[in-house]
N, C-alpha and C positions, 0 to 999 in steps of 0.2 A: 792183170791189165798193165801194160807198160805206161809209164808216165815220164814227162820231161821235167827236169829240175834245173834251177838256176843256182849256182854256187854263190853264196852271199857273204862269206867271211870278209873279203876285201871291200865289198860294197859297204858293209856295215861299219867297218873301221873308219872309212872316210866320213860317213854320216855321223858317227860318234864324235869325231874330231871337230866337225862343224859346230856342234853345240859346246863342246868343252873349251874350244878356243874363242868362243864368243861371236863367231861369224854368223851363227843362227841363234835367235833368241825367242823363247816361248814367253807369252804373256797370258796369265800369270806364270811366274817362274816355277811353281810347283809341278807343272806338267813336264818339265825337263826329265823328272825321274821316270815317268811313264814311257817316254820316248827312249831314254837311255837303257832302261831295264829290258825293254823288248829287244833292242839292237844288240845288247851284250849277251843275250841268251838266244840269239836267232838261230834257226835251223835253215838248211838249204830249202829253197822256195819251189814248191811244185807249181809250175806255171801252165800246165796243160789241163784243159777242161773238156769234158765230153758233152757239149751242148751244141745246139744248132746255130746259135748266133755268136758273133765275135770275130776277131781276127785270126785266120788260120796260122798255125805255127809255120815259120819259114824253113820247113824241113821237107826234103824230097827223098823218096825211096826208089831204089832200083829193083829190078826183078829178083836179083840174088839176095835181097834183104839188106844190102848196104844202104847207108843213108848219108845225106849231105845237107849241111846248113848254109844258107846264104840269103842275100837280099832278095833274089828272085831266081826263077828257074834258069834264065839265061846266064845269070851271074854264076850259078852253080856249075853249069855246063862249061863255061869259060874257065873257071878256076880249076876245075878238076879234069878238064879235057875230055868231057863226055860227049860222044858223037850225037848229032841231032836225031839219028834213027834209034837211039837207045831210049826206051820209054822210062819216064820218071813220073812218080805219083806223089802229089803233095799230101802231107799229113792232114788228116781230117780233124784232129783236135784243134781247139782254139785257145788263144792265150787267156789266162786268168783275167777276169774283169779288172782286178786291182793292178795288174801289170799294165794293161792298156791305159787305165786311169793315171798311173804313175808317169806316163809319157805326156800327159795333158799340158803341163806348163810350157813345153817347147814344141810339141807336135802341132798344137793349135796355132803356132806362129810360123809354120811352114817347114820346120825341121823334117827331114835331114838337109833340106836346101838352106843355104845361108841367106835368108831373106832379110829385107830391111826391117820388117816387124820383129824378127828374132833379134836383130842387133839393137833395136830400140827398146824392146819390152822384156828382154830376158837378161838378167833376172828381174823379177818384180820386187816390190817393197814388202807387201804384207799379204799373208794368207789368213782369211777368217774362216774358222771351221769349228766343229764340235769335238769334244774330247773323246768321243766314242770311236773316232776313226784316225786317231793319232798314229797308231801302228799299221792300220789297214792301208792308209793313203799317204799321210804326211811323211812318214819315215821312208816310204818307198819312192815318193817323188824326189826326196833329197838324195837317196841312193842312186837313182837312175840319172838325175840331173848332174851329179858329180861324175858318174861313170861315163856319160855320153857327151857332156859339154864341159866337164871339168869346172863347174861352177854351181853353187847352190841355187835352186829355183826362186827362192825368196829369202829375205833377211830377217823377217819377224813372222811369228805365227801367233795370231790372237785367237785364243781358245774361248769359246762362249759356252754357257750352260745349255742344257736341253730344256725346251719349253714343255711344261707339264700342265695338266688340267688342275682343277681345284682340289682333286683328290690326290694329287701328286703322281698321277700316272702319265707315262709318256704319251703324247698325242699321236694318234694313228687313225687313219680312215677306217681300217678294219675293226677298230674298237668303237668307232662312232663318237669320239670325243674331241674331234678337231674343230678349230675355228678358222674359217677362211679369212685371210686378211682383207680381201675385197668386201666381205660382208661386214667387217668392222668399219671399213671406210665408207661404204655406200649404204649400209643397212640391209636387212633382210626380214621378211615376215616370218612368223613362227612356223607356219605350215611349210614354207619353202626350206627353212632351216632343218626341220625334221626330215624332209625328203632327202636333203643333202647328207645328213648325218647317218641315215640308215641305208644309203644306196650301195655301199661297198663293204658291208659287214661280212667277215669270215664266218661268224657264228650267227645265223639268222634268228636263232632263238632269243638273242639279246635285243631284238628290235623293239619289243614292247617296253622293256626296261629303259632303253636309251630314249625312246619317245617320251616316257614319263619324266625322266630326269631332265630332258630338254625343256619340256613344258614348265617344270618347276623352276629351272634356272633362268629361262628366258620367256616368261609368260606373255610378253608383248613382242617377241622377236628381238631383233637387235637394231637399235637406232643408228643412223649415220653419224659417224664421229669425225670423218675426214682423215686424209693421209697424214698431215702434220701431227695431229693428236696421237695417232698410232705410232709414228716414228719416235715422238718424245716419250711415249709410254715404254717402248722397248729399250730406249736409252736408259730410262730410269730403272729398268729391270736388269741392266747389264752389269751386275755386280761380279765379284770374283767367285761366286757360288757355282757349284756343279749344276744346280737346278734353277729354272726360271718358272715360278708359279704365276701364270697369267692372271691378272686381276682386272675385271671389267670396271671396278670402281676407280681404279687408277686411270684407265682410259677416259672415263667421264671427267675426271679431274683435269686432265690435260686438254680435253675438249673445252672445258670452261676457261682454261688458261688462254686458249686461242681467242675466245670471246673477249677476255680481258685485254689482250694485245690489240684487238680491233677497236675496242672502246677507247683505249689510249691513243690509237692512231687517229681516230676521228677528231679528238681534241687537238692533236698536233696539226692536222690539216687546216684547222681554223687559225691556229697561231702562225703557220707559215704565211698565210694570206695577209696577216697583219704586220709582218716583219718588213723593215725597210732595207734589208740586205739584198744584194743583187745576185741573181743567178745561183751558181753552186756554192757561193760563199757561205750560205746558210748551213751547208753540210760540212764545212771545214772547222777545224779547231779554233775557237775564239782567240783572238790576239790580245784583247783587253784584259787588264788586271781585274780580278774579282774583288768586289768590296763588300759582299754579303756572305754570311756564313752558310746558308743553304746551298749556294752555288759551289762554294769551295768543298763542301761536304759531298755533294753528289758526284763531283768530278773525282774526288778521292775514292769514292766507292766504285766508280766506273773503272778507274785505274786498277784497283784491286781485282775487279772482275776480269779484266783483260788478262792480268797475270795468272789468275786462277784458271781461266779457260786454256791458256797456253800449256799450263802444267798438266791439266787433266787430259787434254788431247794427246800429249806426249806419253802419258801413262796409261792410255786407253781406259780411263775411268769415266765412261760416258754417263754413268749414273750420277756421279758427283758433278759432272759438267752441267747436266740439265737441271739439277737441283739448285746450283748456284745461279743459273740464268733465271730460273723460276723465282727464286727468292729476291733477286735484284729487281726484276720487273714488278712483281706483285707488291713487295714490301718497301724497298728503297725508293723506287721510282713512283709508283702509283699511290701507295698509302702515304708517303711522306713528301717527296720532292714536288710532285705534281700539285698537291694541295698547297704547299708553301709558295710555289711559283704563282698560283692563282691569286693568293693574298698579295704577293709582292707587286704583281701587275695591276692589281685593283687599287693600290694605294695612290691617292691623288697627290700626295706630297713627294712621291718618288719621281726623280727626273726621267724624262722619256728615254734618254740614252741608257739608263740603268735598266729600264723595263725591256728595252730592246736586247740588252745583254742577257737578261734572264730568259727571254724568249729564244735567243740564240742557243744558250746552254740547254734549254729544254729540248729543242729540236736536235741538237748535236748528240746529246746523250741517248735519245730515243733511236736515232738512225744508227748510231754505233752499236746499240743493243741489237738492232735488226741484223747487222753484219755478223755479230757474234753468234746469233741464233741460226743464221741461214743454213749452215751445213746440216743441222738437225731438222729444221722446219723450213724447207726451201719454198713452199708454195705461198704460205701466208706472208713471209718476208718479201718475196719477189712482188707479190701483188701490192703490198703497202708501199714498197720502195718505188714502184712504177708510178703509183698515184702521187707520191710526194714529188718526184722529179717532174711530173706533168704540171703540178701546181707551181713549182718553182720556175719552170720554163715558160709557163703560160700557153702551152700548146698541147697537142695530143701526142707529141713525141716523148719518149722516156728512155732512160738508160736502164740496163739490167744491173741488179745488185751483184751478179756474178762478175761484173767488170771491176768491182771495188776490191781493193786489197783488204785482207783480213786485219782487224785492228791489232796494233802492237803497243805494249805498255810504254816503250821508250818514247812514243809520240807524246804521251801525257806527262812524262817525267819532266820535260822542259817546261811544260805549262805549269806544273805544280811548283817548280822552283821559283816562279814569279810571285807565288802567293806566300805571304808571310802571316798566315793565320792558322790557329790550331784546328785540327779536324775533330769534330764531335760526333760520336756514334749515336744517332737519334734513337736507334732501336734499343739501346741500352740505357736510354734516359740521360 
């Protein structure tokens, strides 16, 4: 059976250069070797498939067996001066699925037409993908992007691990070991979960085993945990490992973390109503010098957190990012500063201006934390932010946290220079 091949040597050379010159970067960098090893040992690519779905190859045959390749039949006739009364038959084979997929970064933007979307969005910044399709898909997108547009389709490739079940097996509907994210968010009864897990089995003889395992693992079904808790859970699992072992206990932990944020917010709502600051001033960096150690300390910790978040975002270490945010809110803010602030504001001997400054710092630190957390947990942060701005404005109108700039450490640097006090780490005694 005749097949169609694509010569790949020149395509591979350009794709190799993209990584070796630093134009394309893999994160983590160890995946460079997988990409380069495949390209340096590449064979010509068989791009024809004998299946009934897909894009037909742009090849037309004449009755004498000669063939012509072109963009369309009319283009072939024009290029080769074939009369309209000479019959041509298009090849019935279709393009390899990975060939079609390799065109996705630019064909989805209107290519081969020079559309505004193509000018605006090609190349993109980041591709997020699994390591199992680096050579199937990623390398081929790079090859065809360079060949057809003379530019790489993306500048960074963030490679994630594969989500596996508690036994370490790859999750698959045919194995009956999947967890639907919507069920983790909204919850599902045990019986409905069993029906879902046994509906698409390749081996129906496993149905009884999967049902028994599901009843043992989820005796009461799955409770609702919310979208933000799930997003934070996956961030915490986004290590540099090849495998992600999903952990329901971790999901529960981040669900409790959401409750912790809400509890802190309720106290903040009350303090905003007590402040004498006007309008959005309560959300801005305090201009007064700090005279108390707790306020200096929490601002120092917040400054460190902002710097840490910037670093982890740049390095794609979302696991370390969410851990630092978790530790700051739970330990630094709630366990220490919130309690110290309560004591400070309850002291009868403390001047009202100092109490207002403590209240201002309390609100500022919490709202800055919401901005830092927002990319990971957009729903709870948006909800709390809207309520805060409604209380401040005294009306039902609110602004979105999306309109706020992401916190920068340099903003706090100027503030810290005004303080001439040592910073003490409460957690270390």
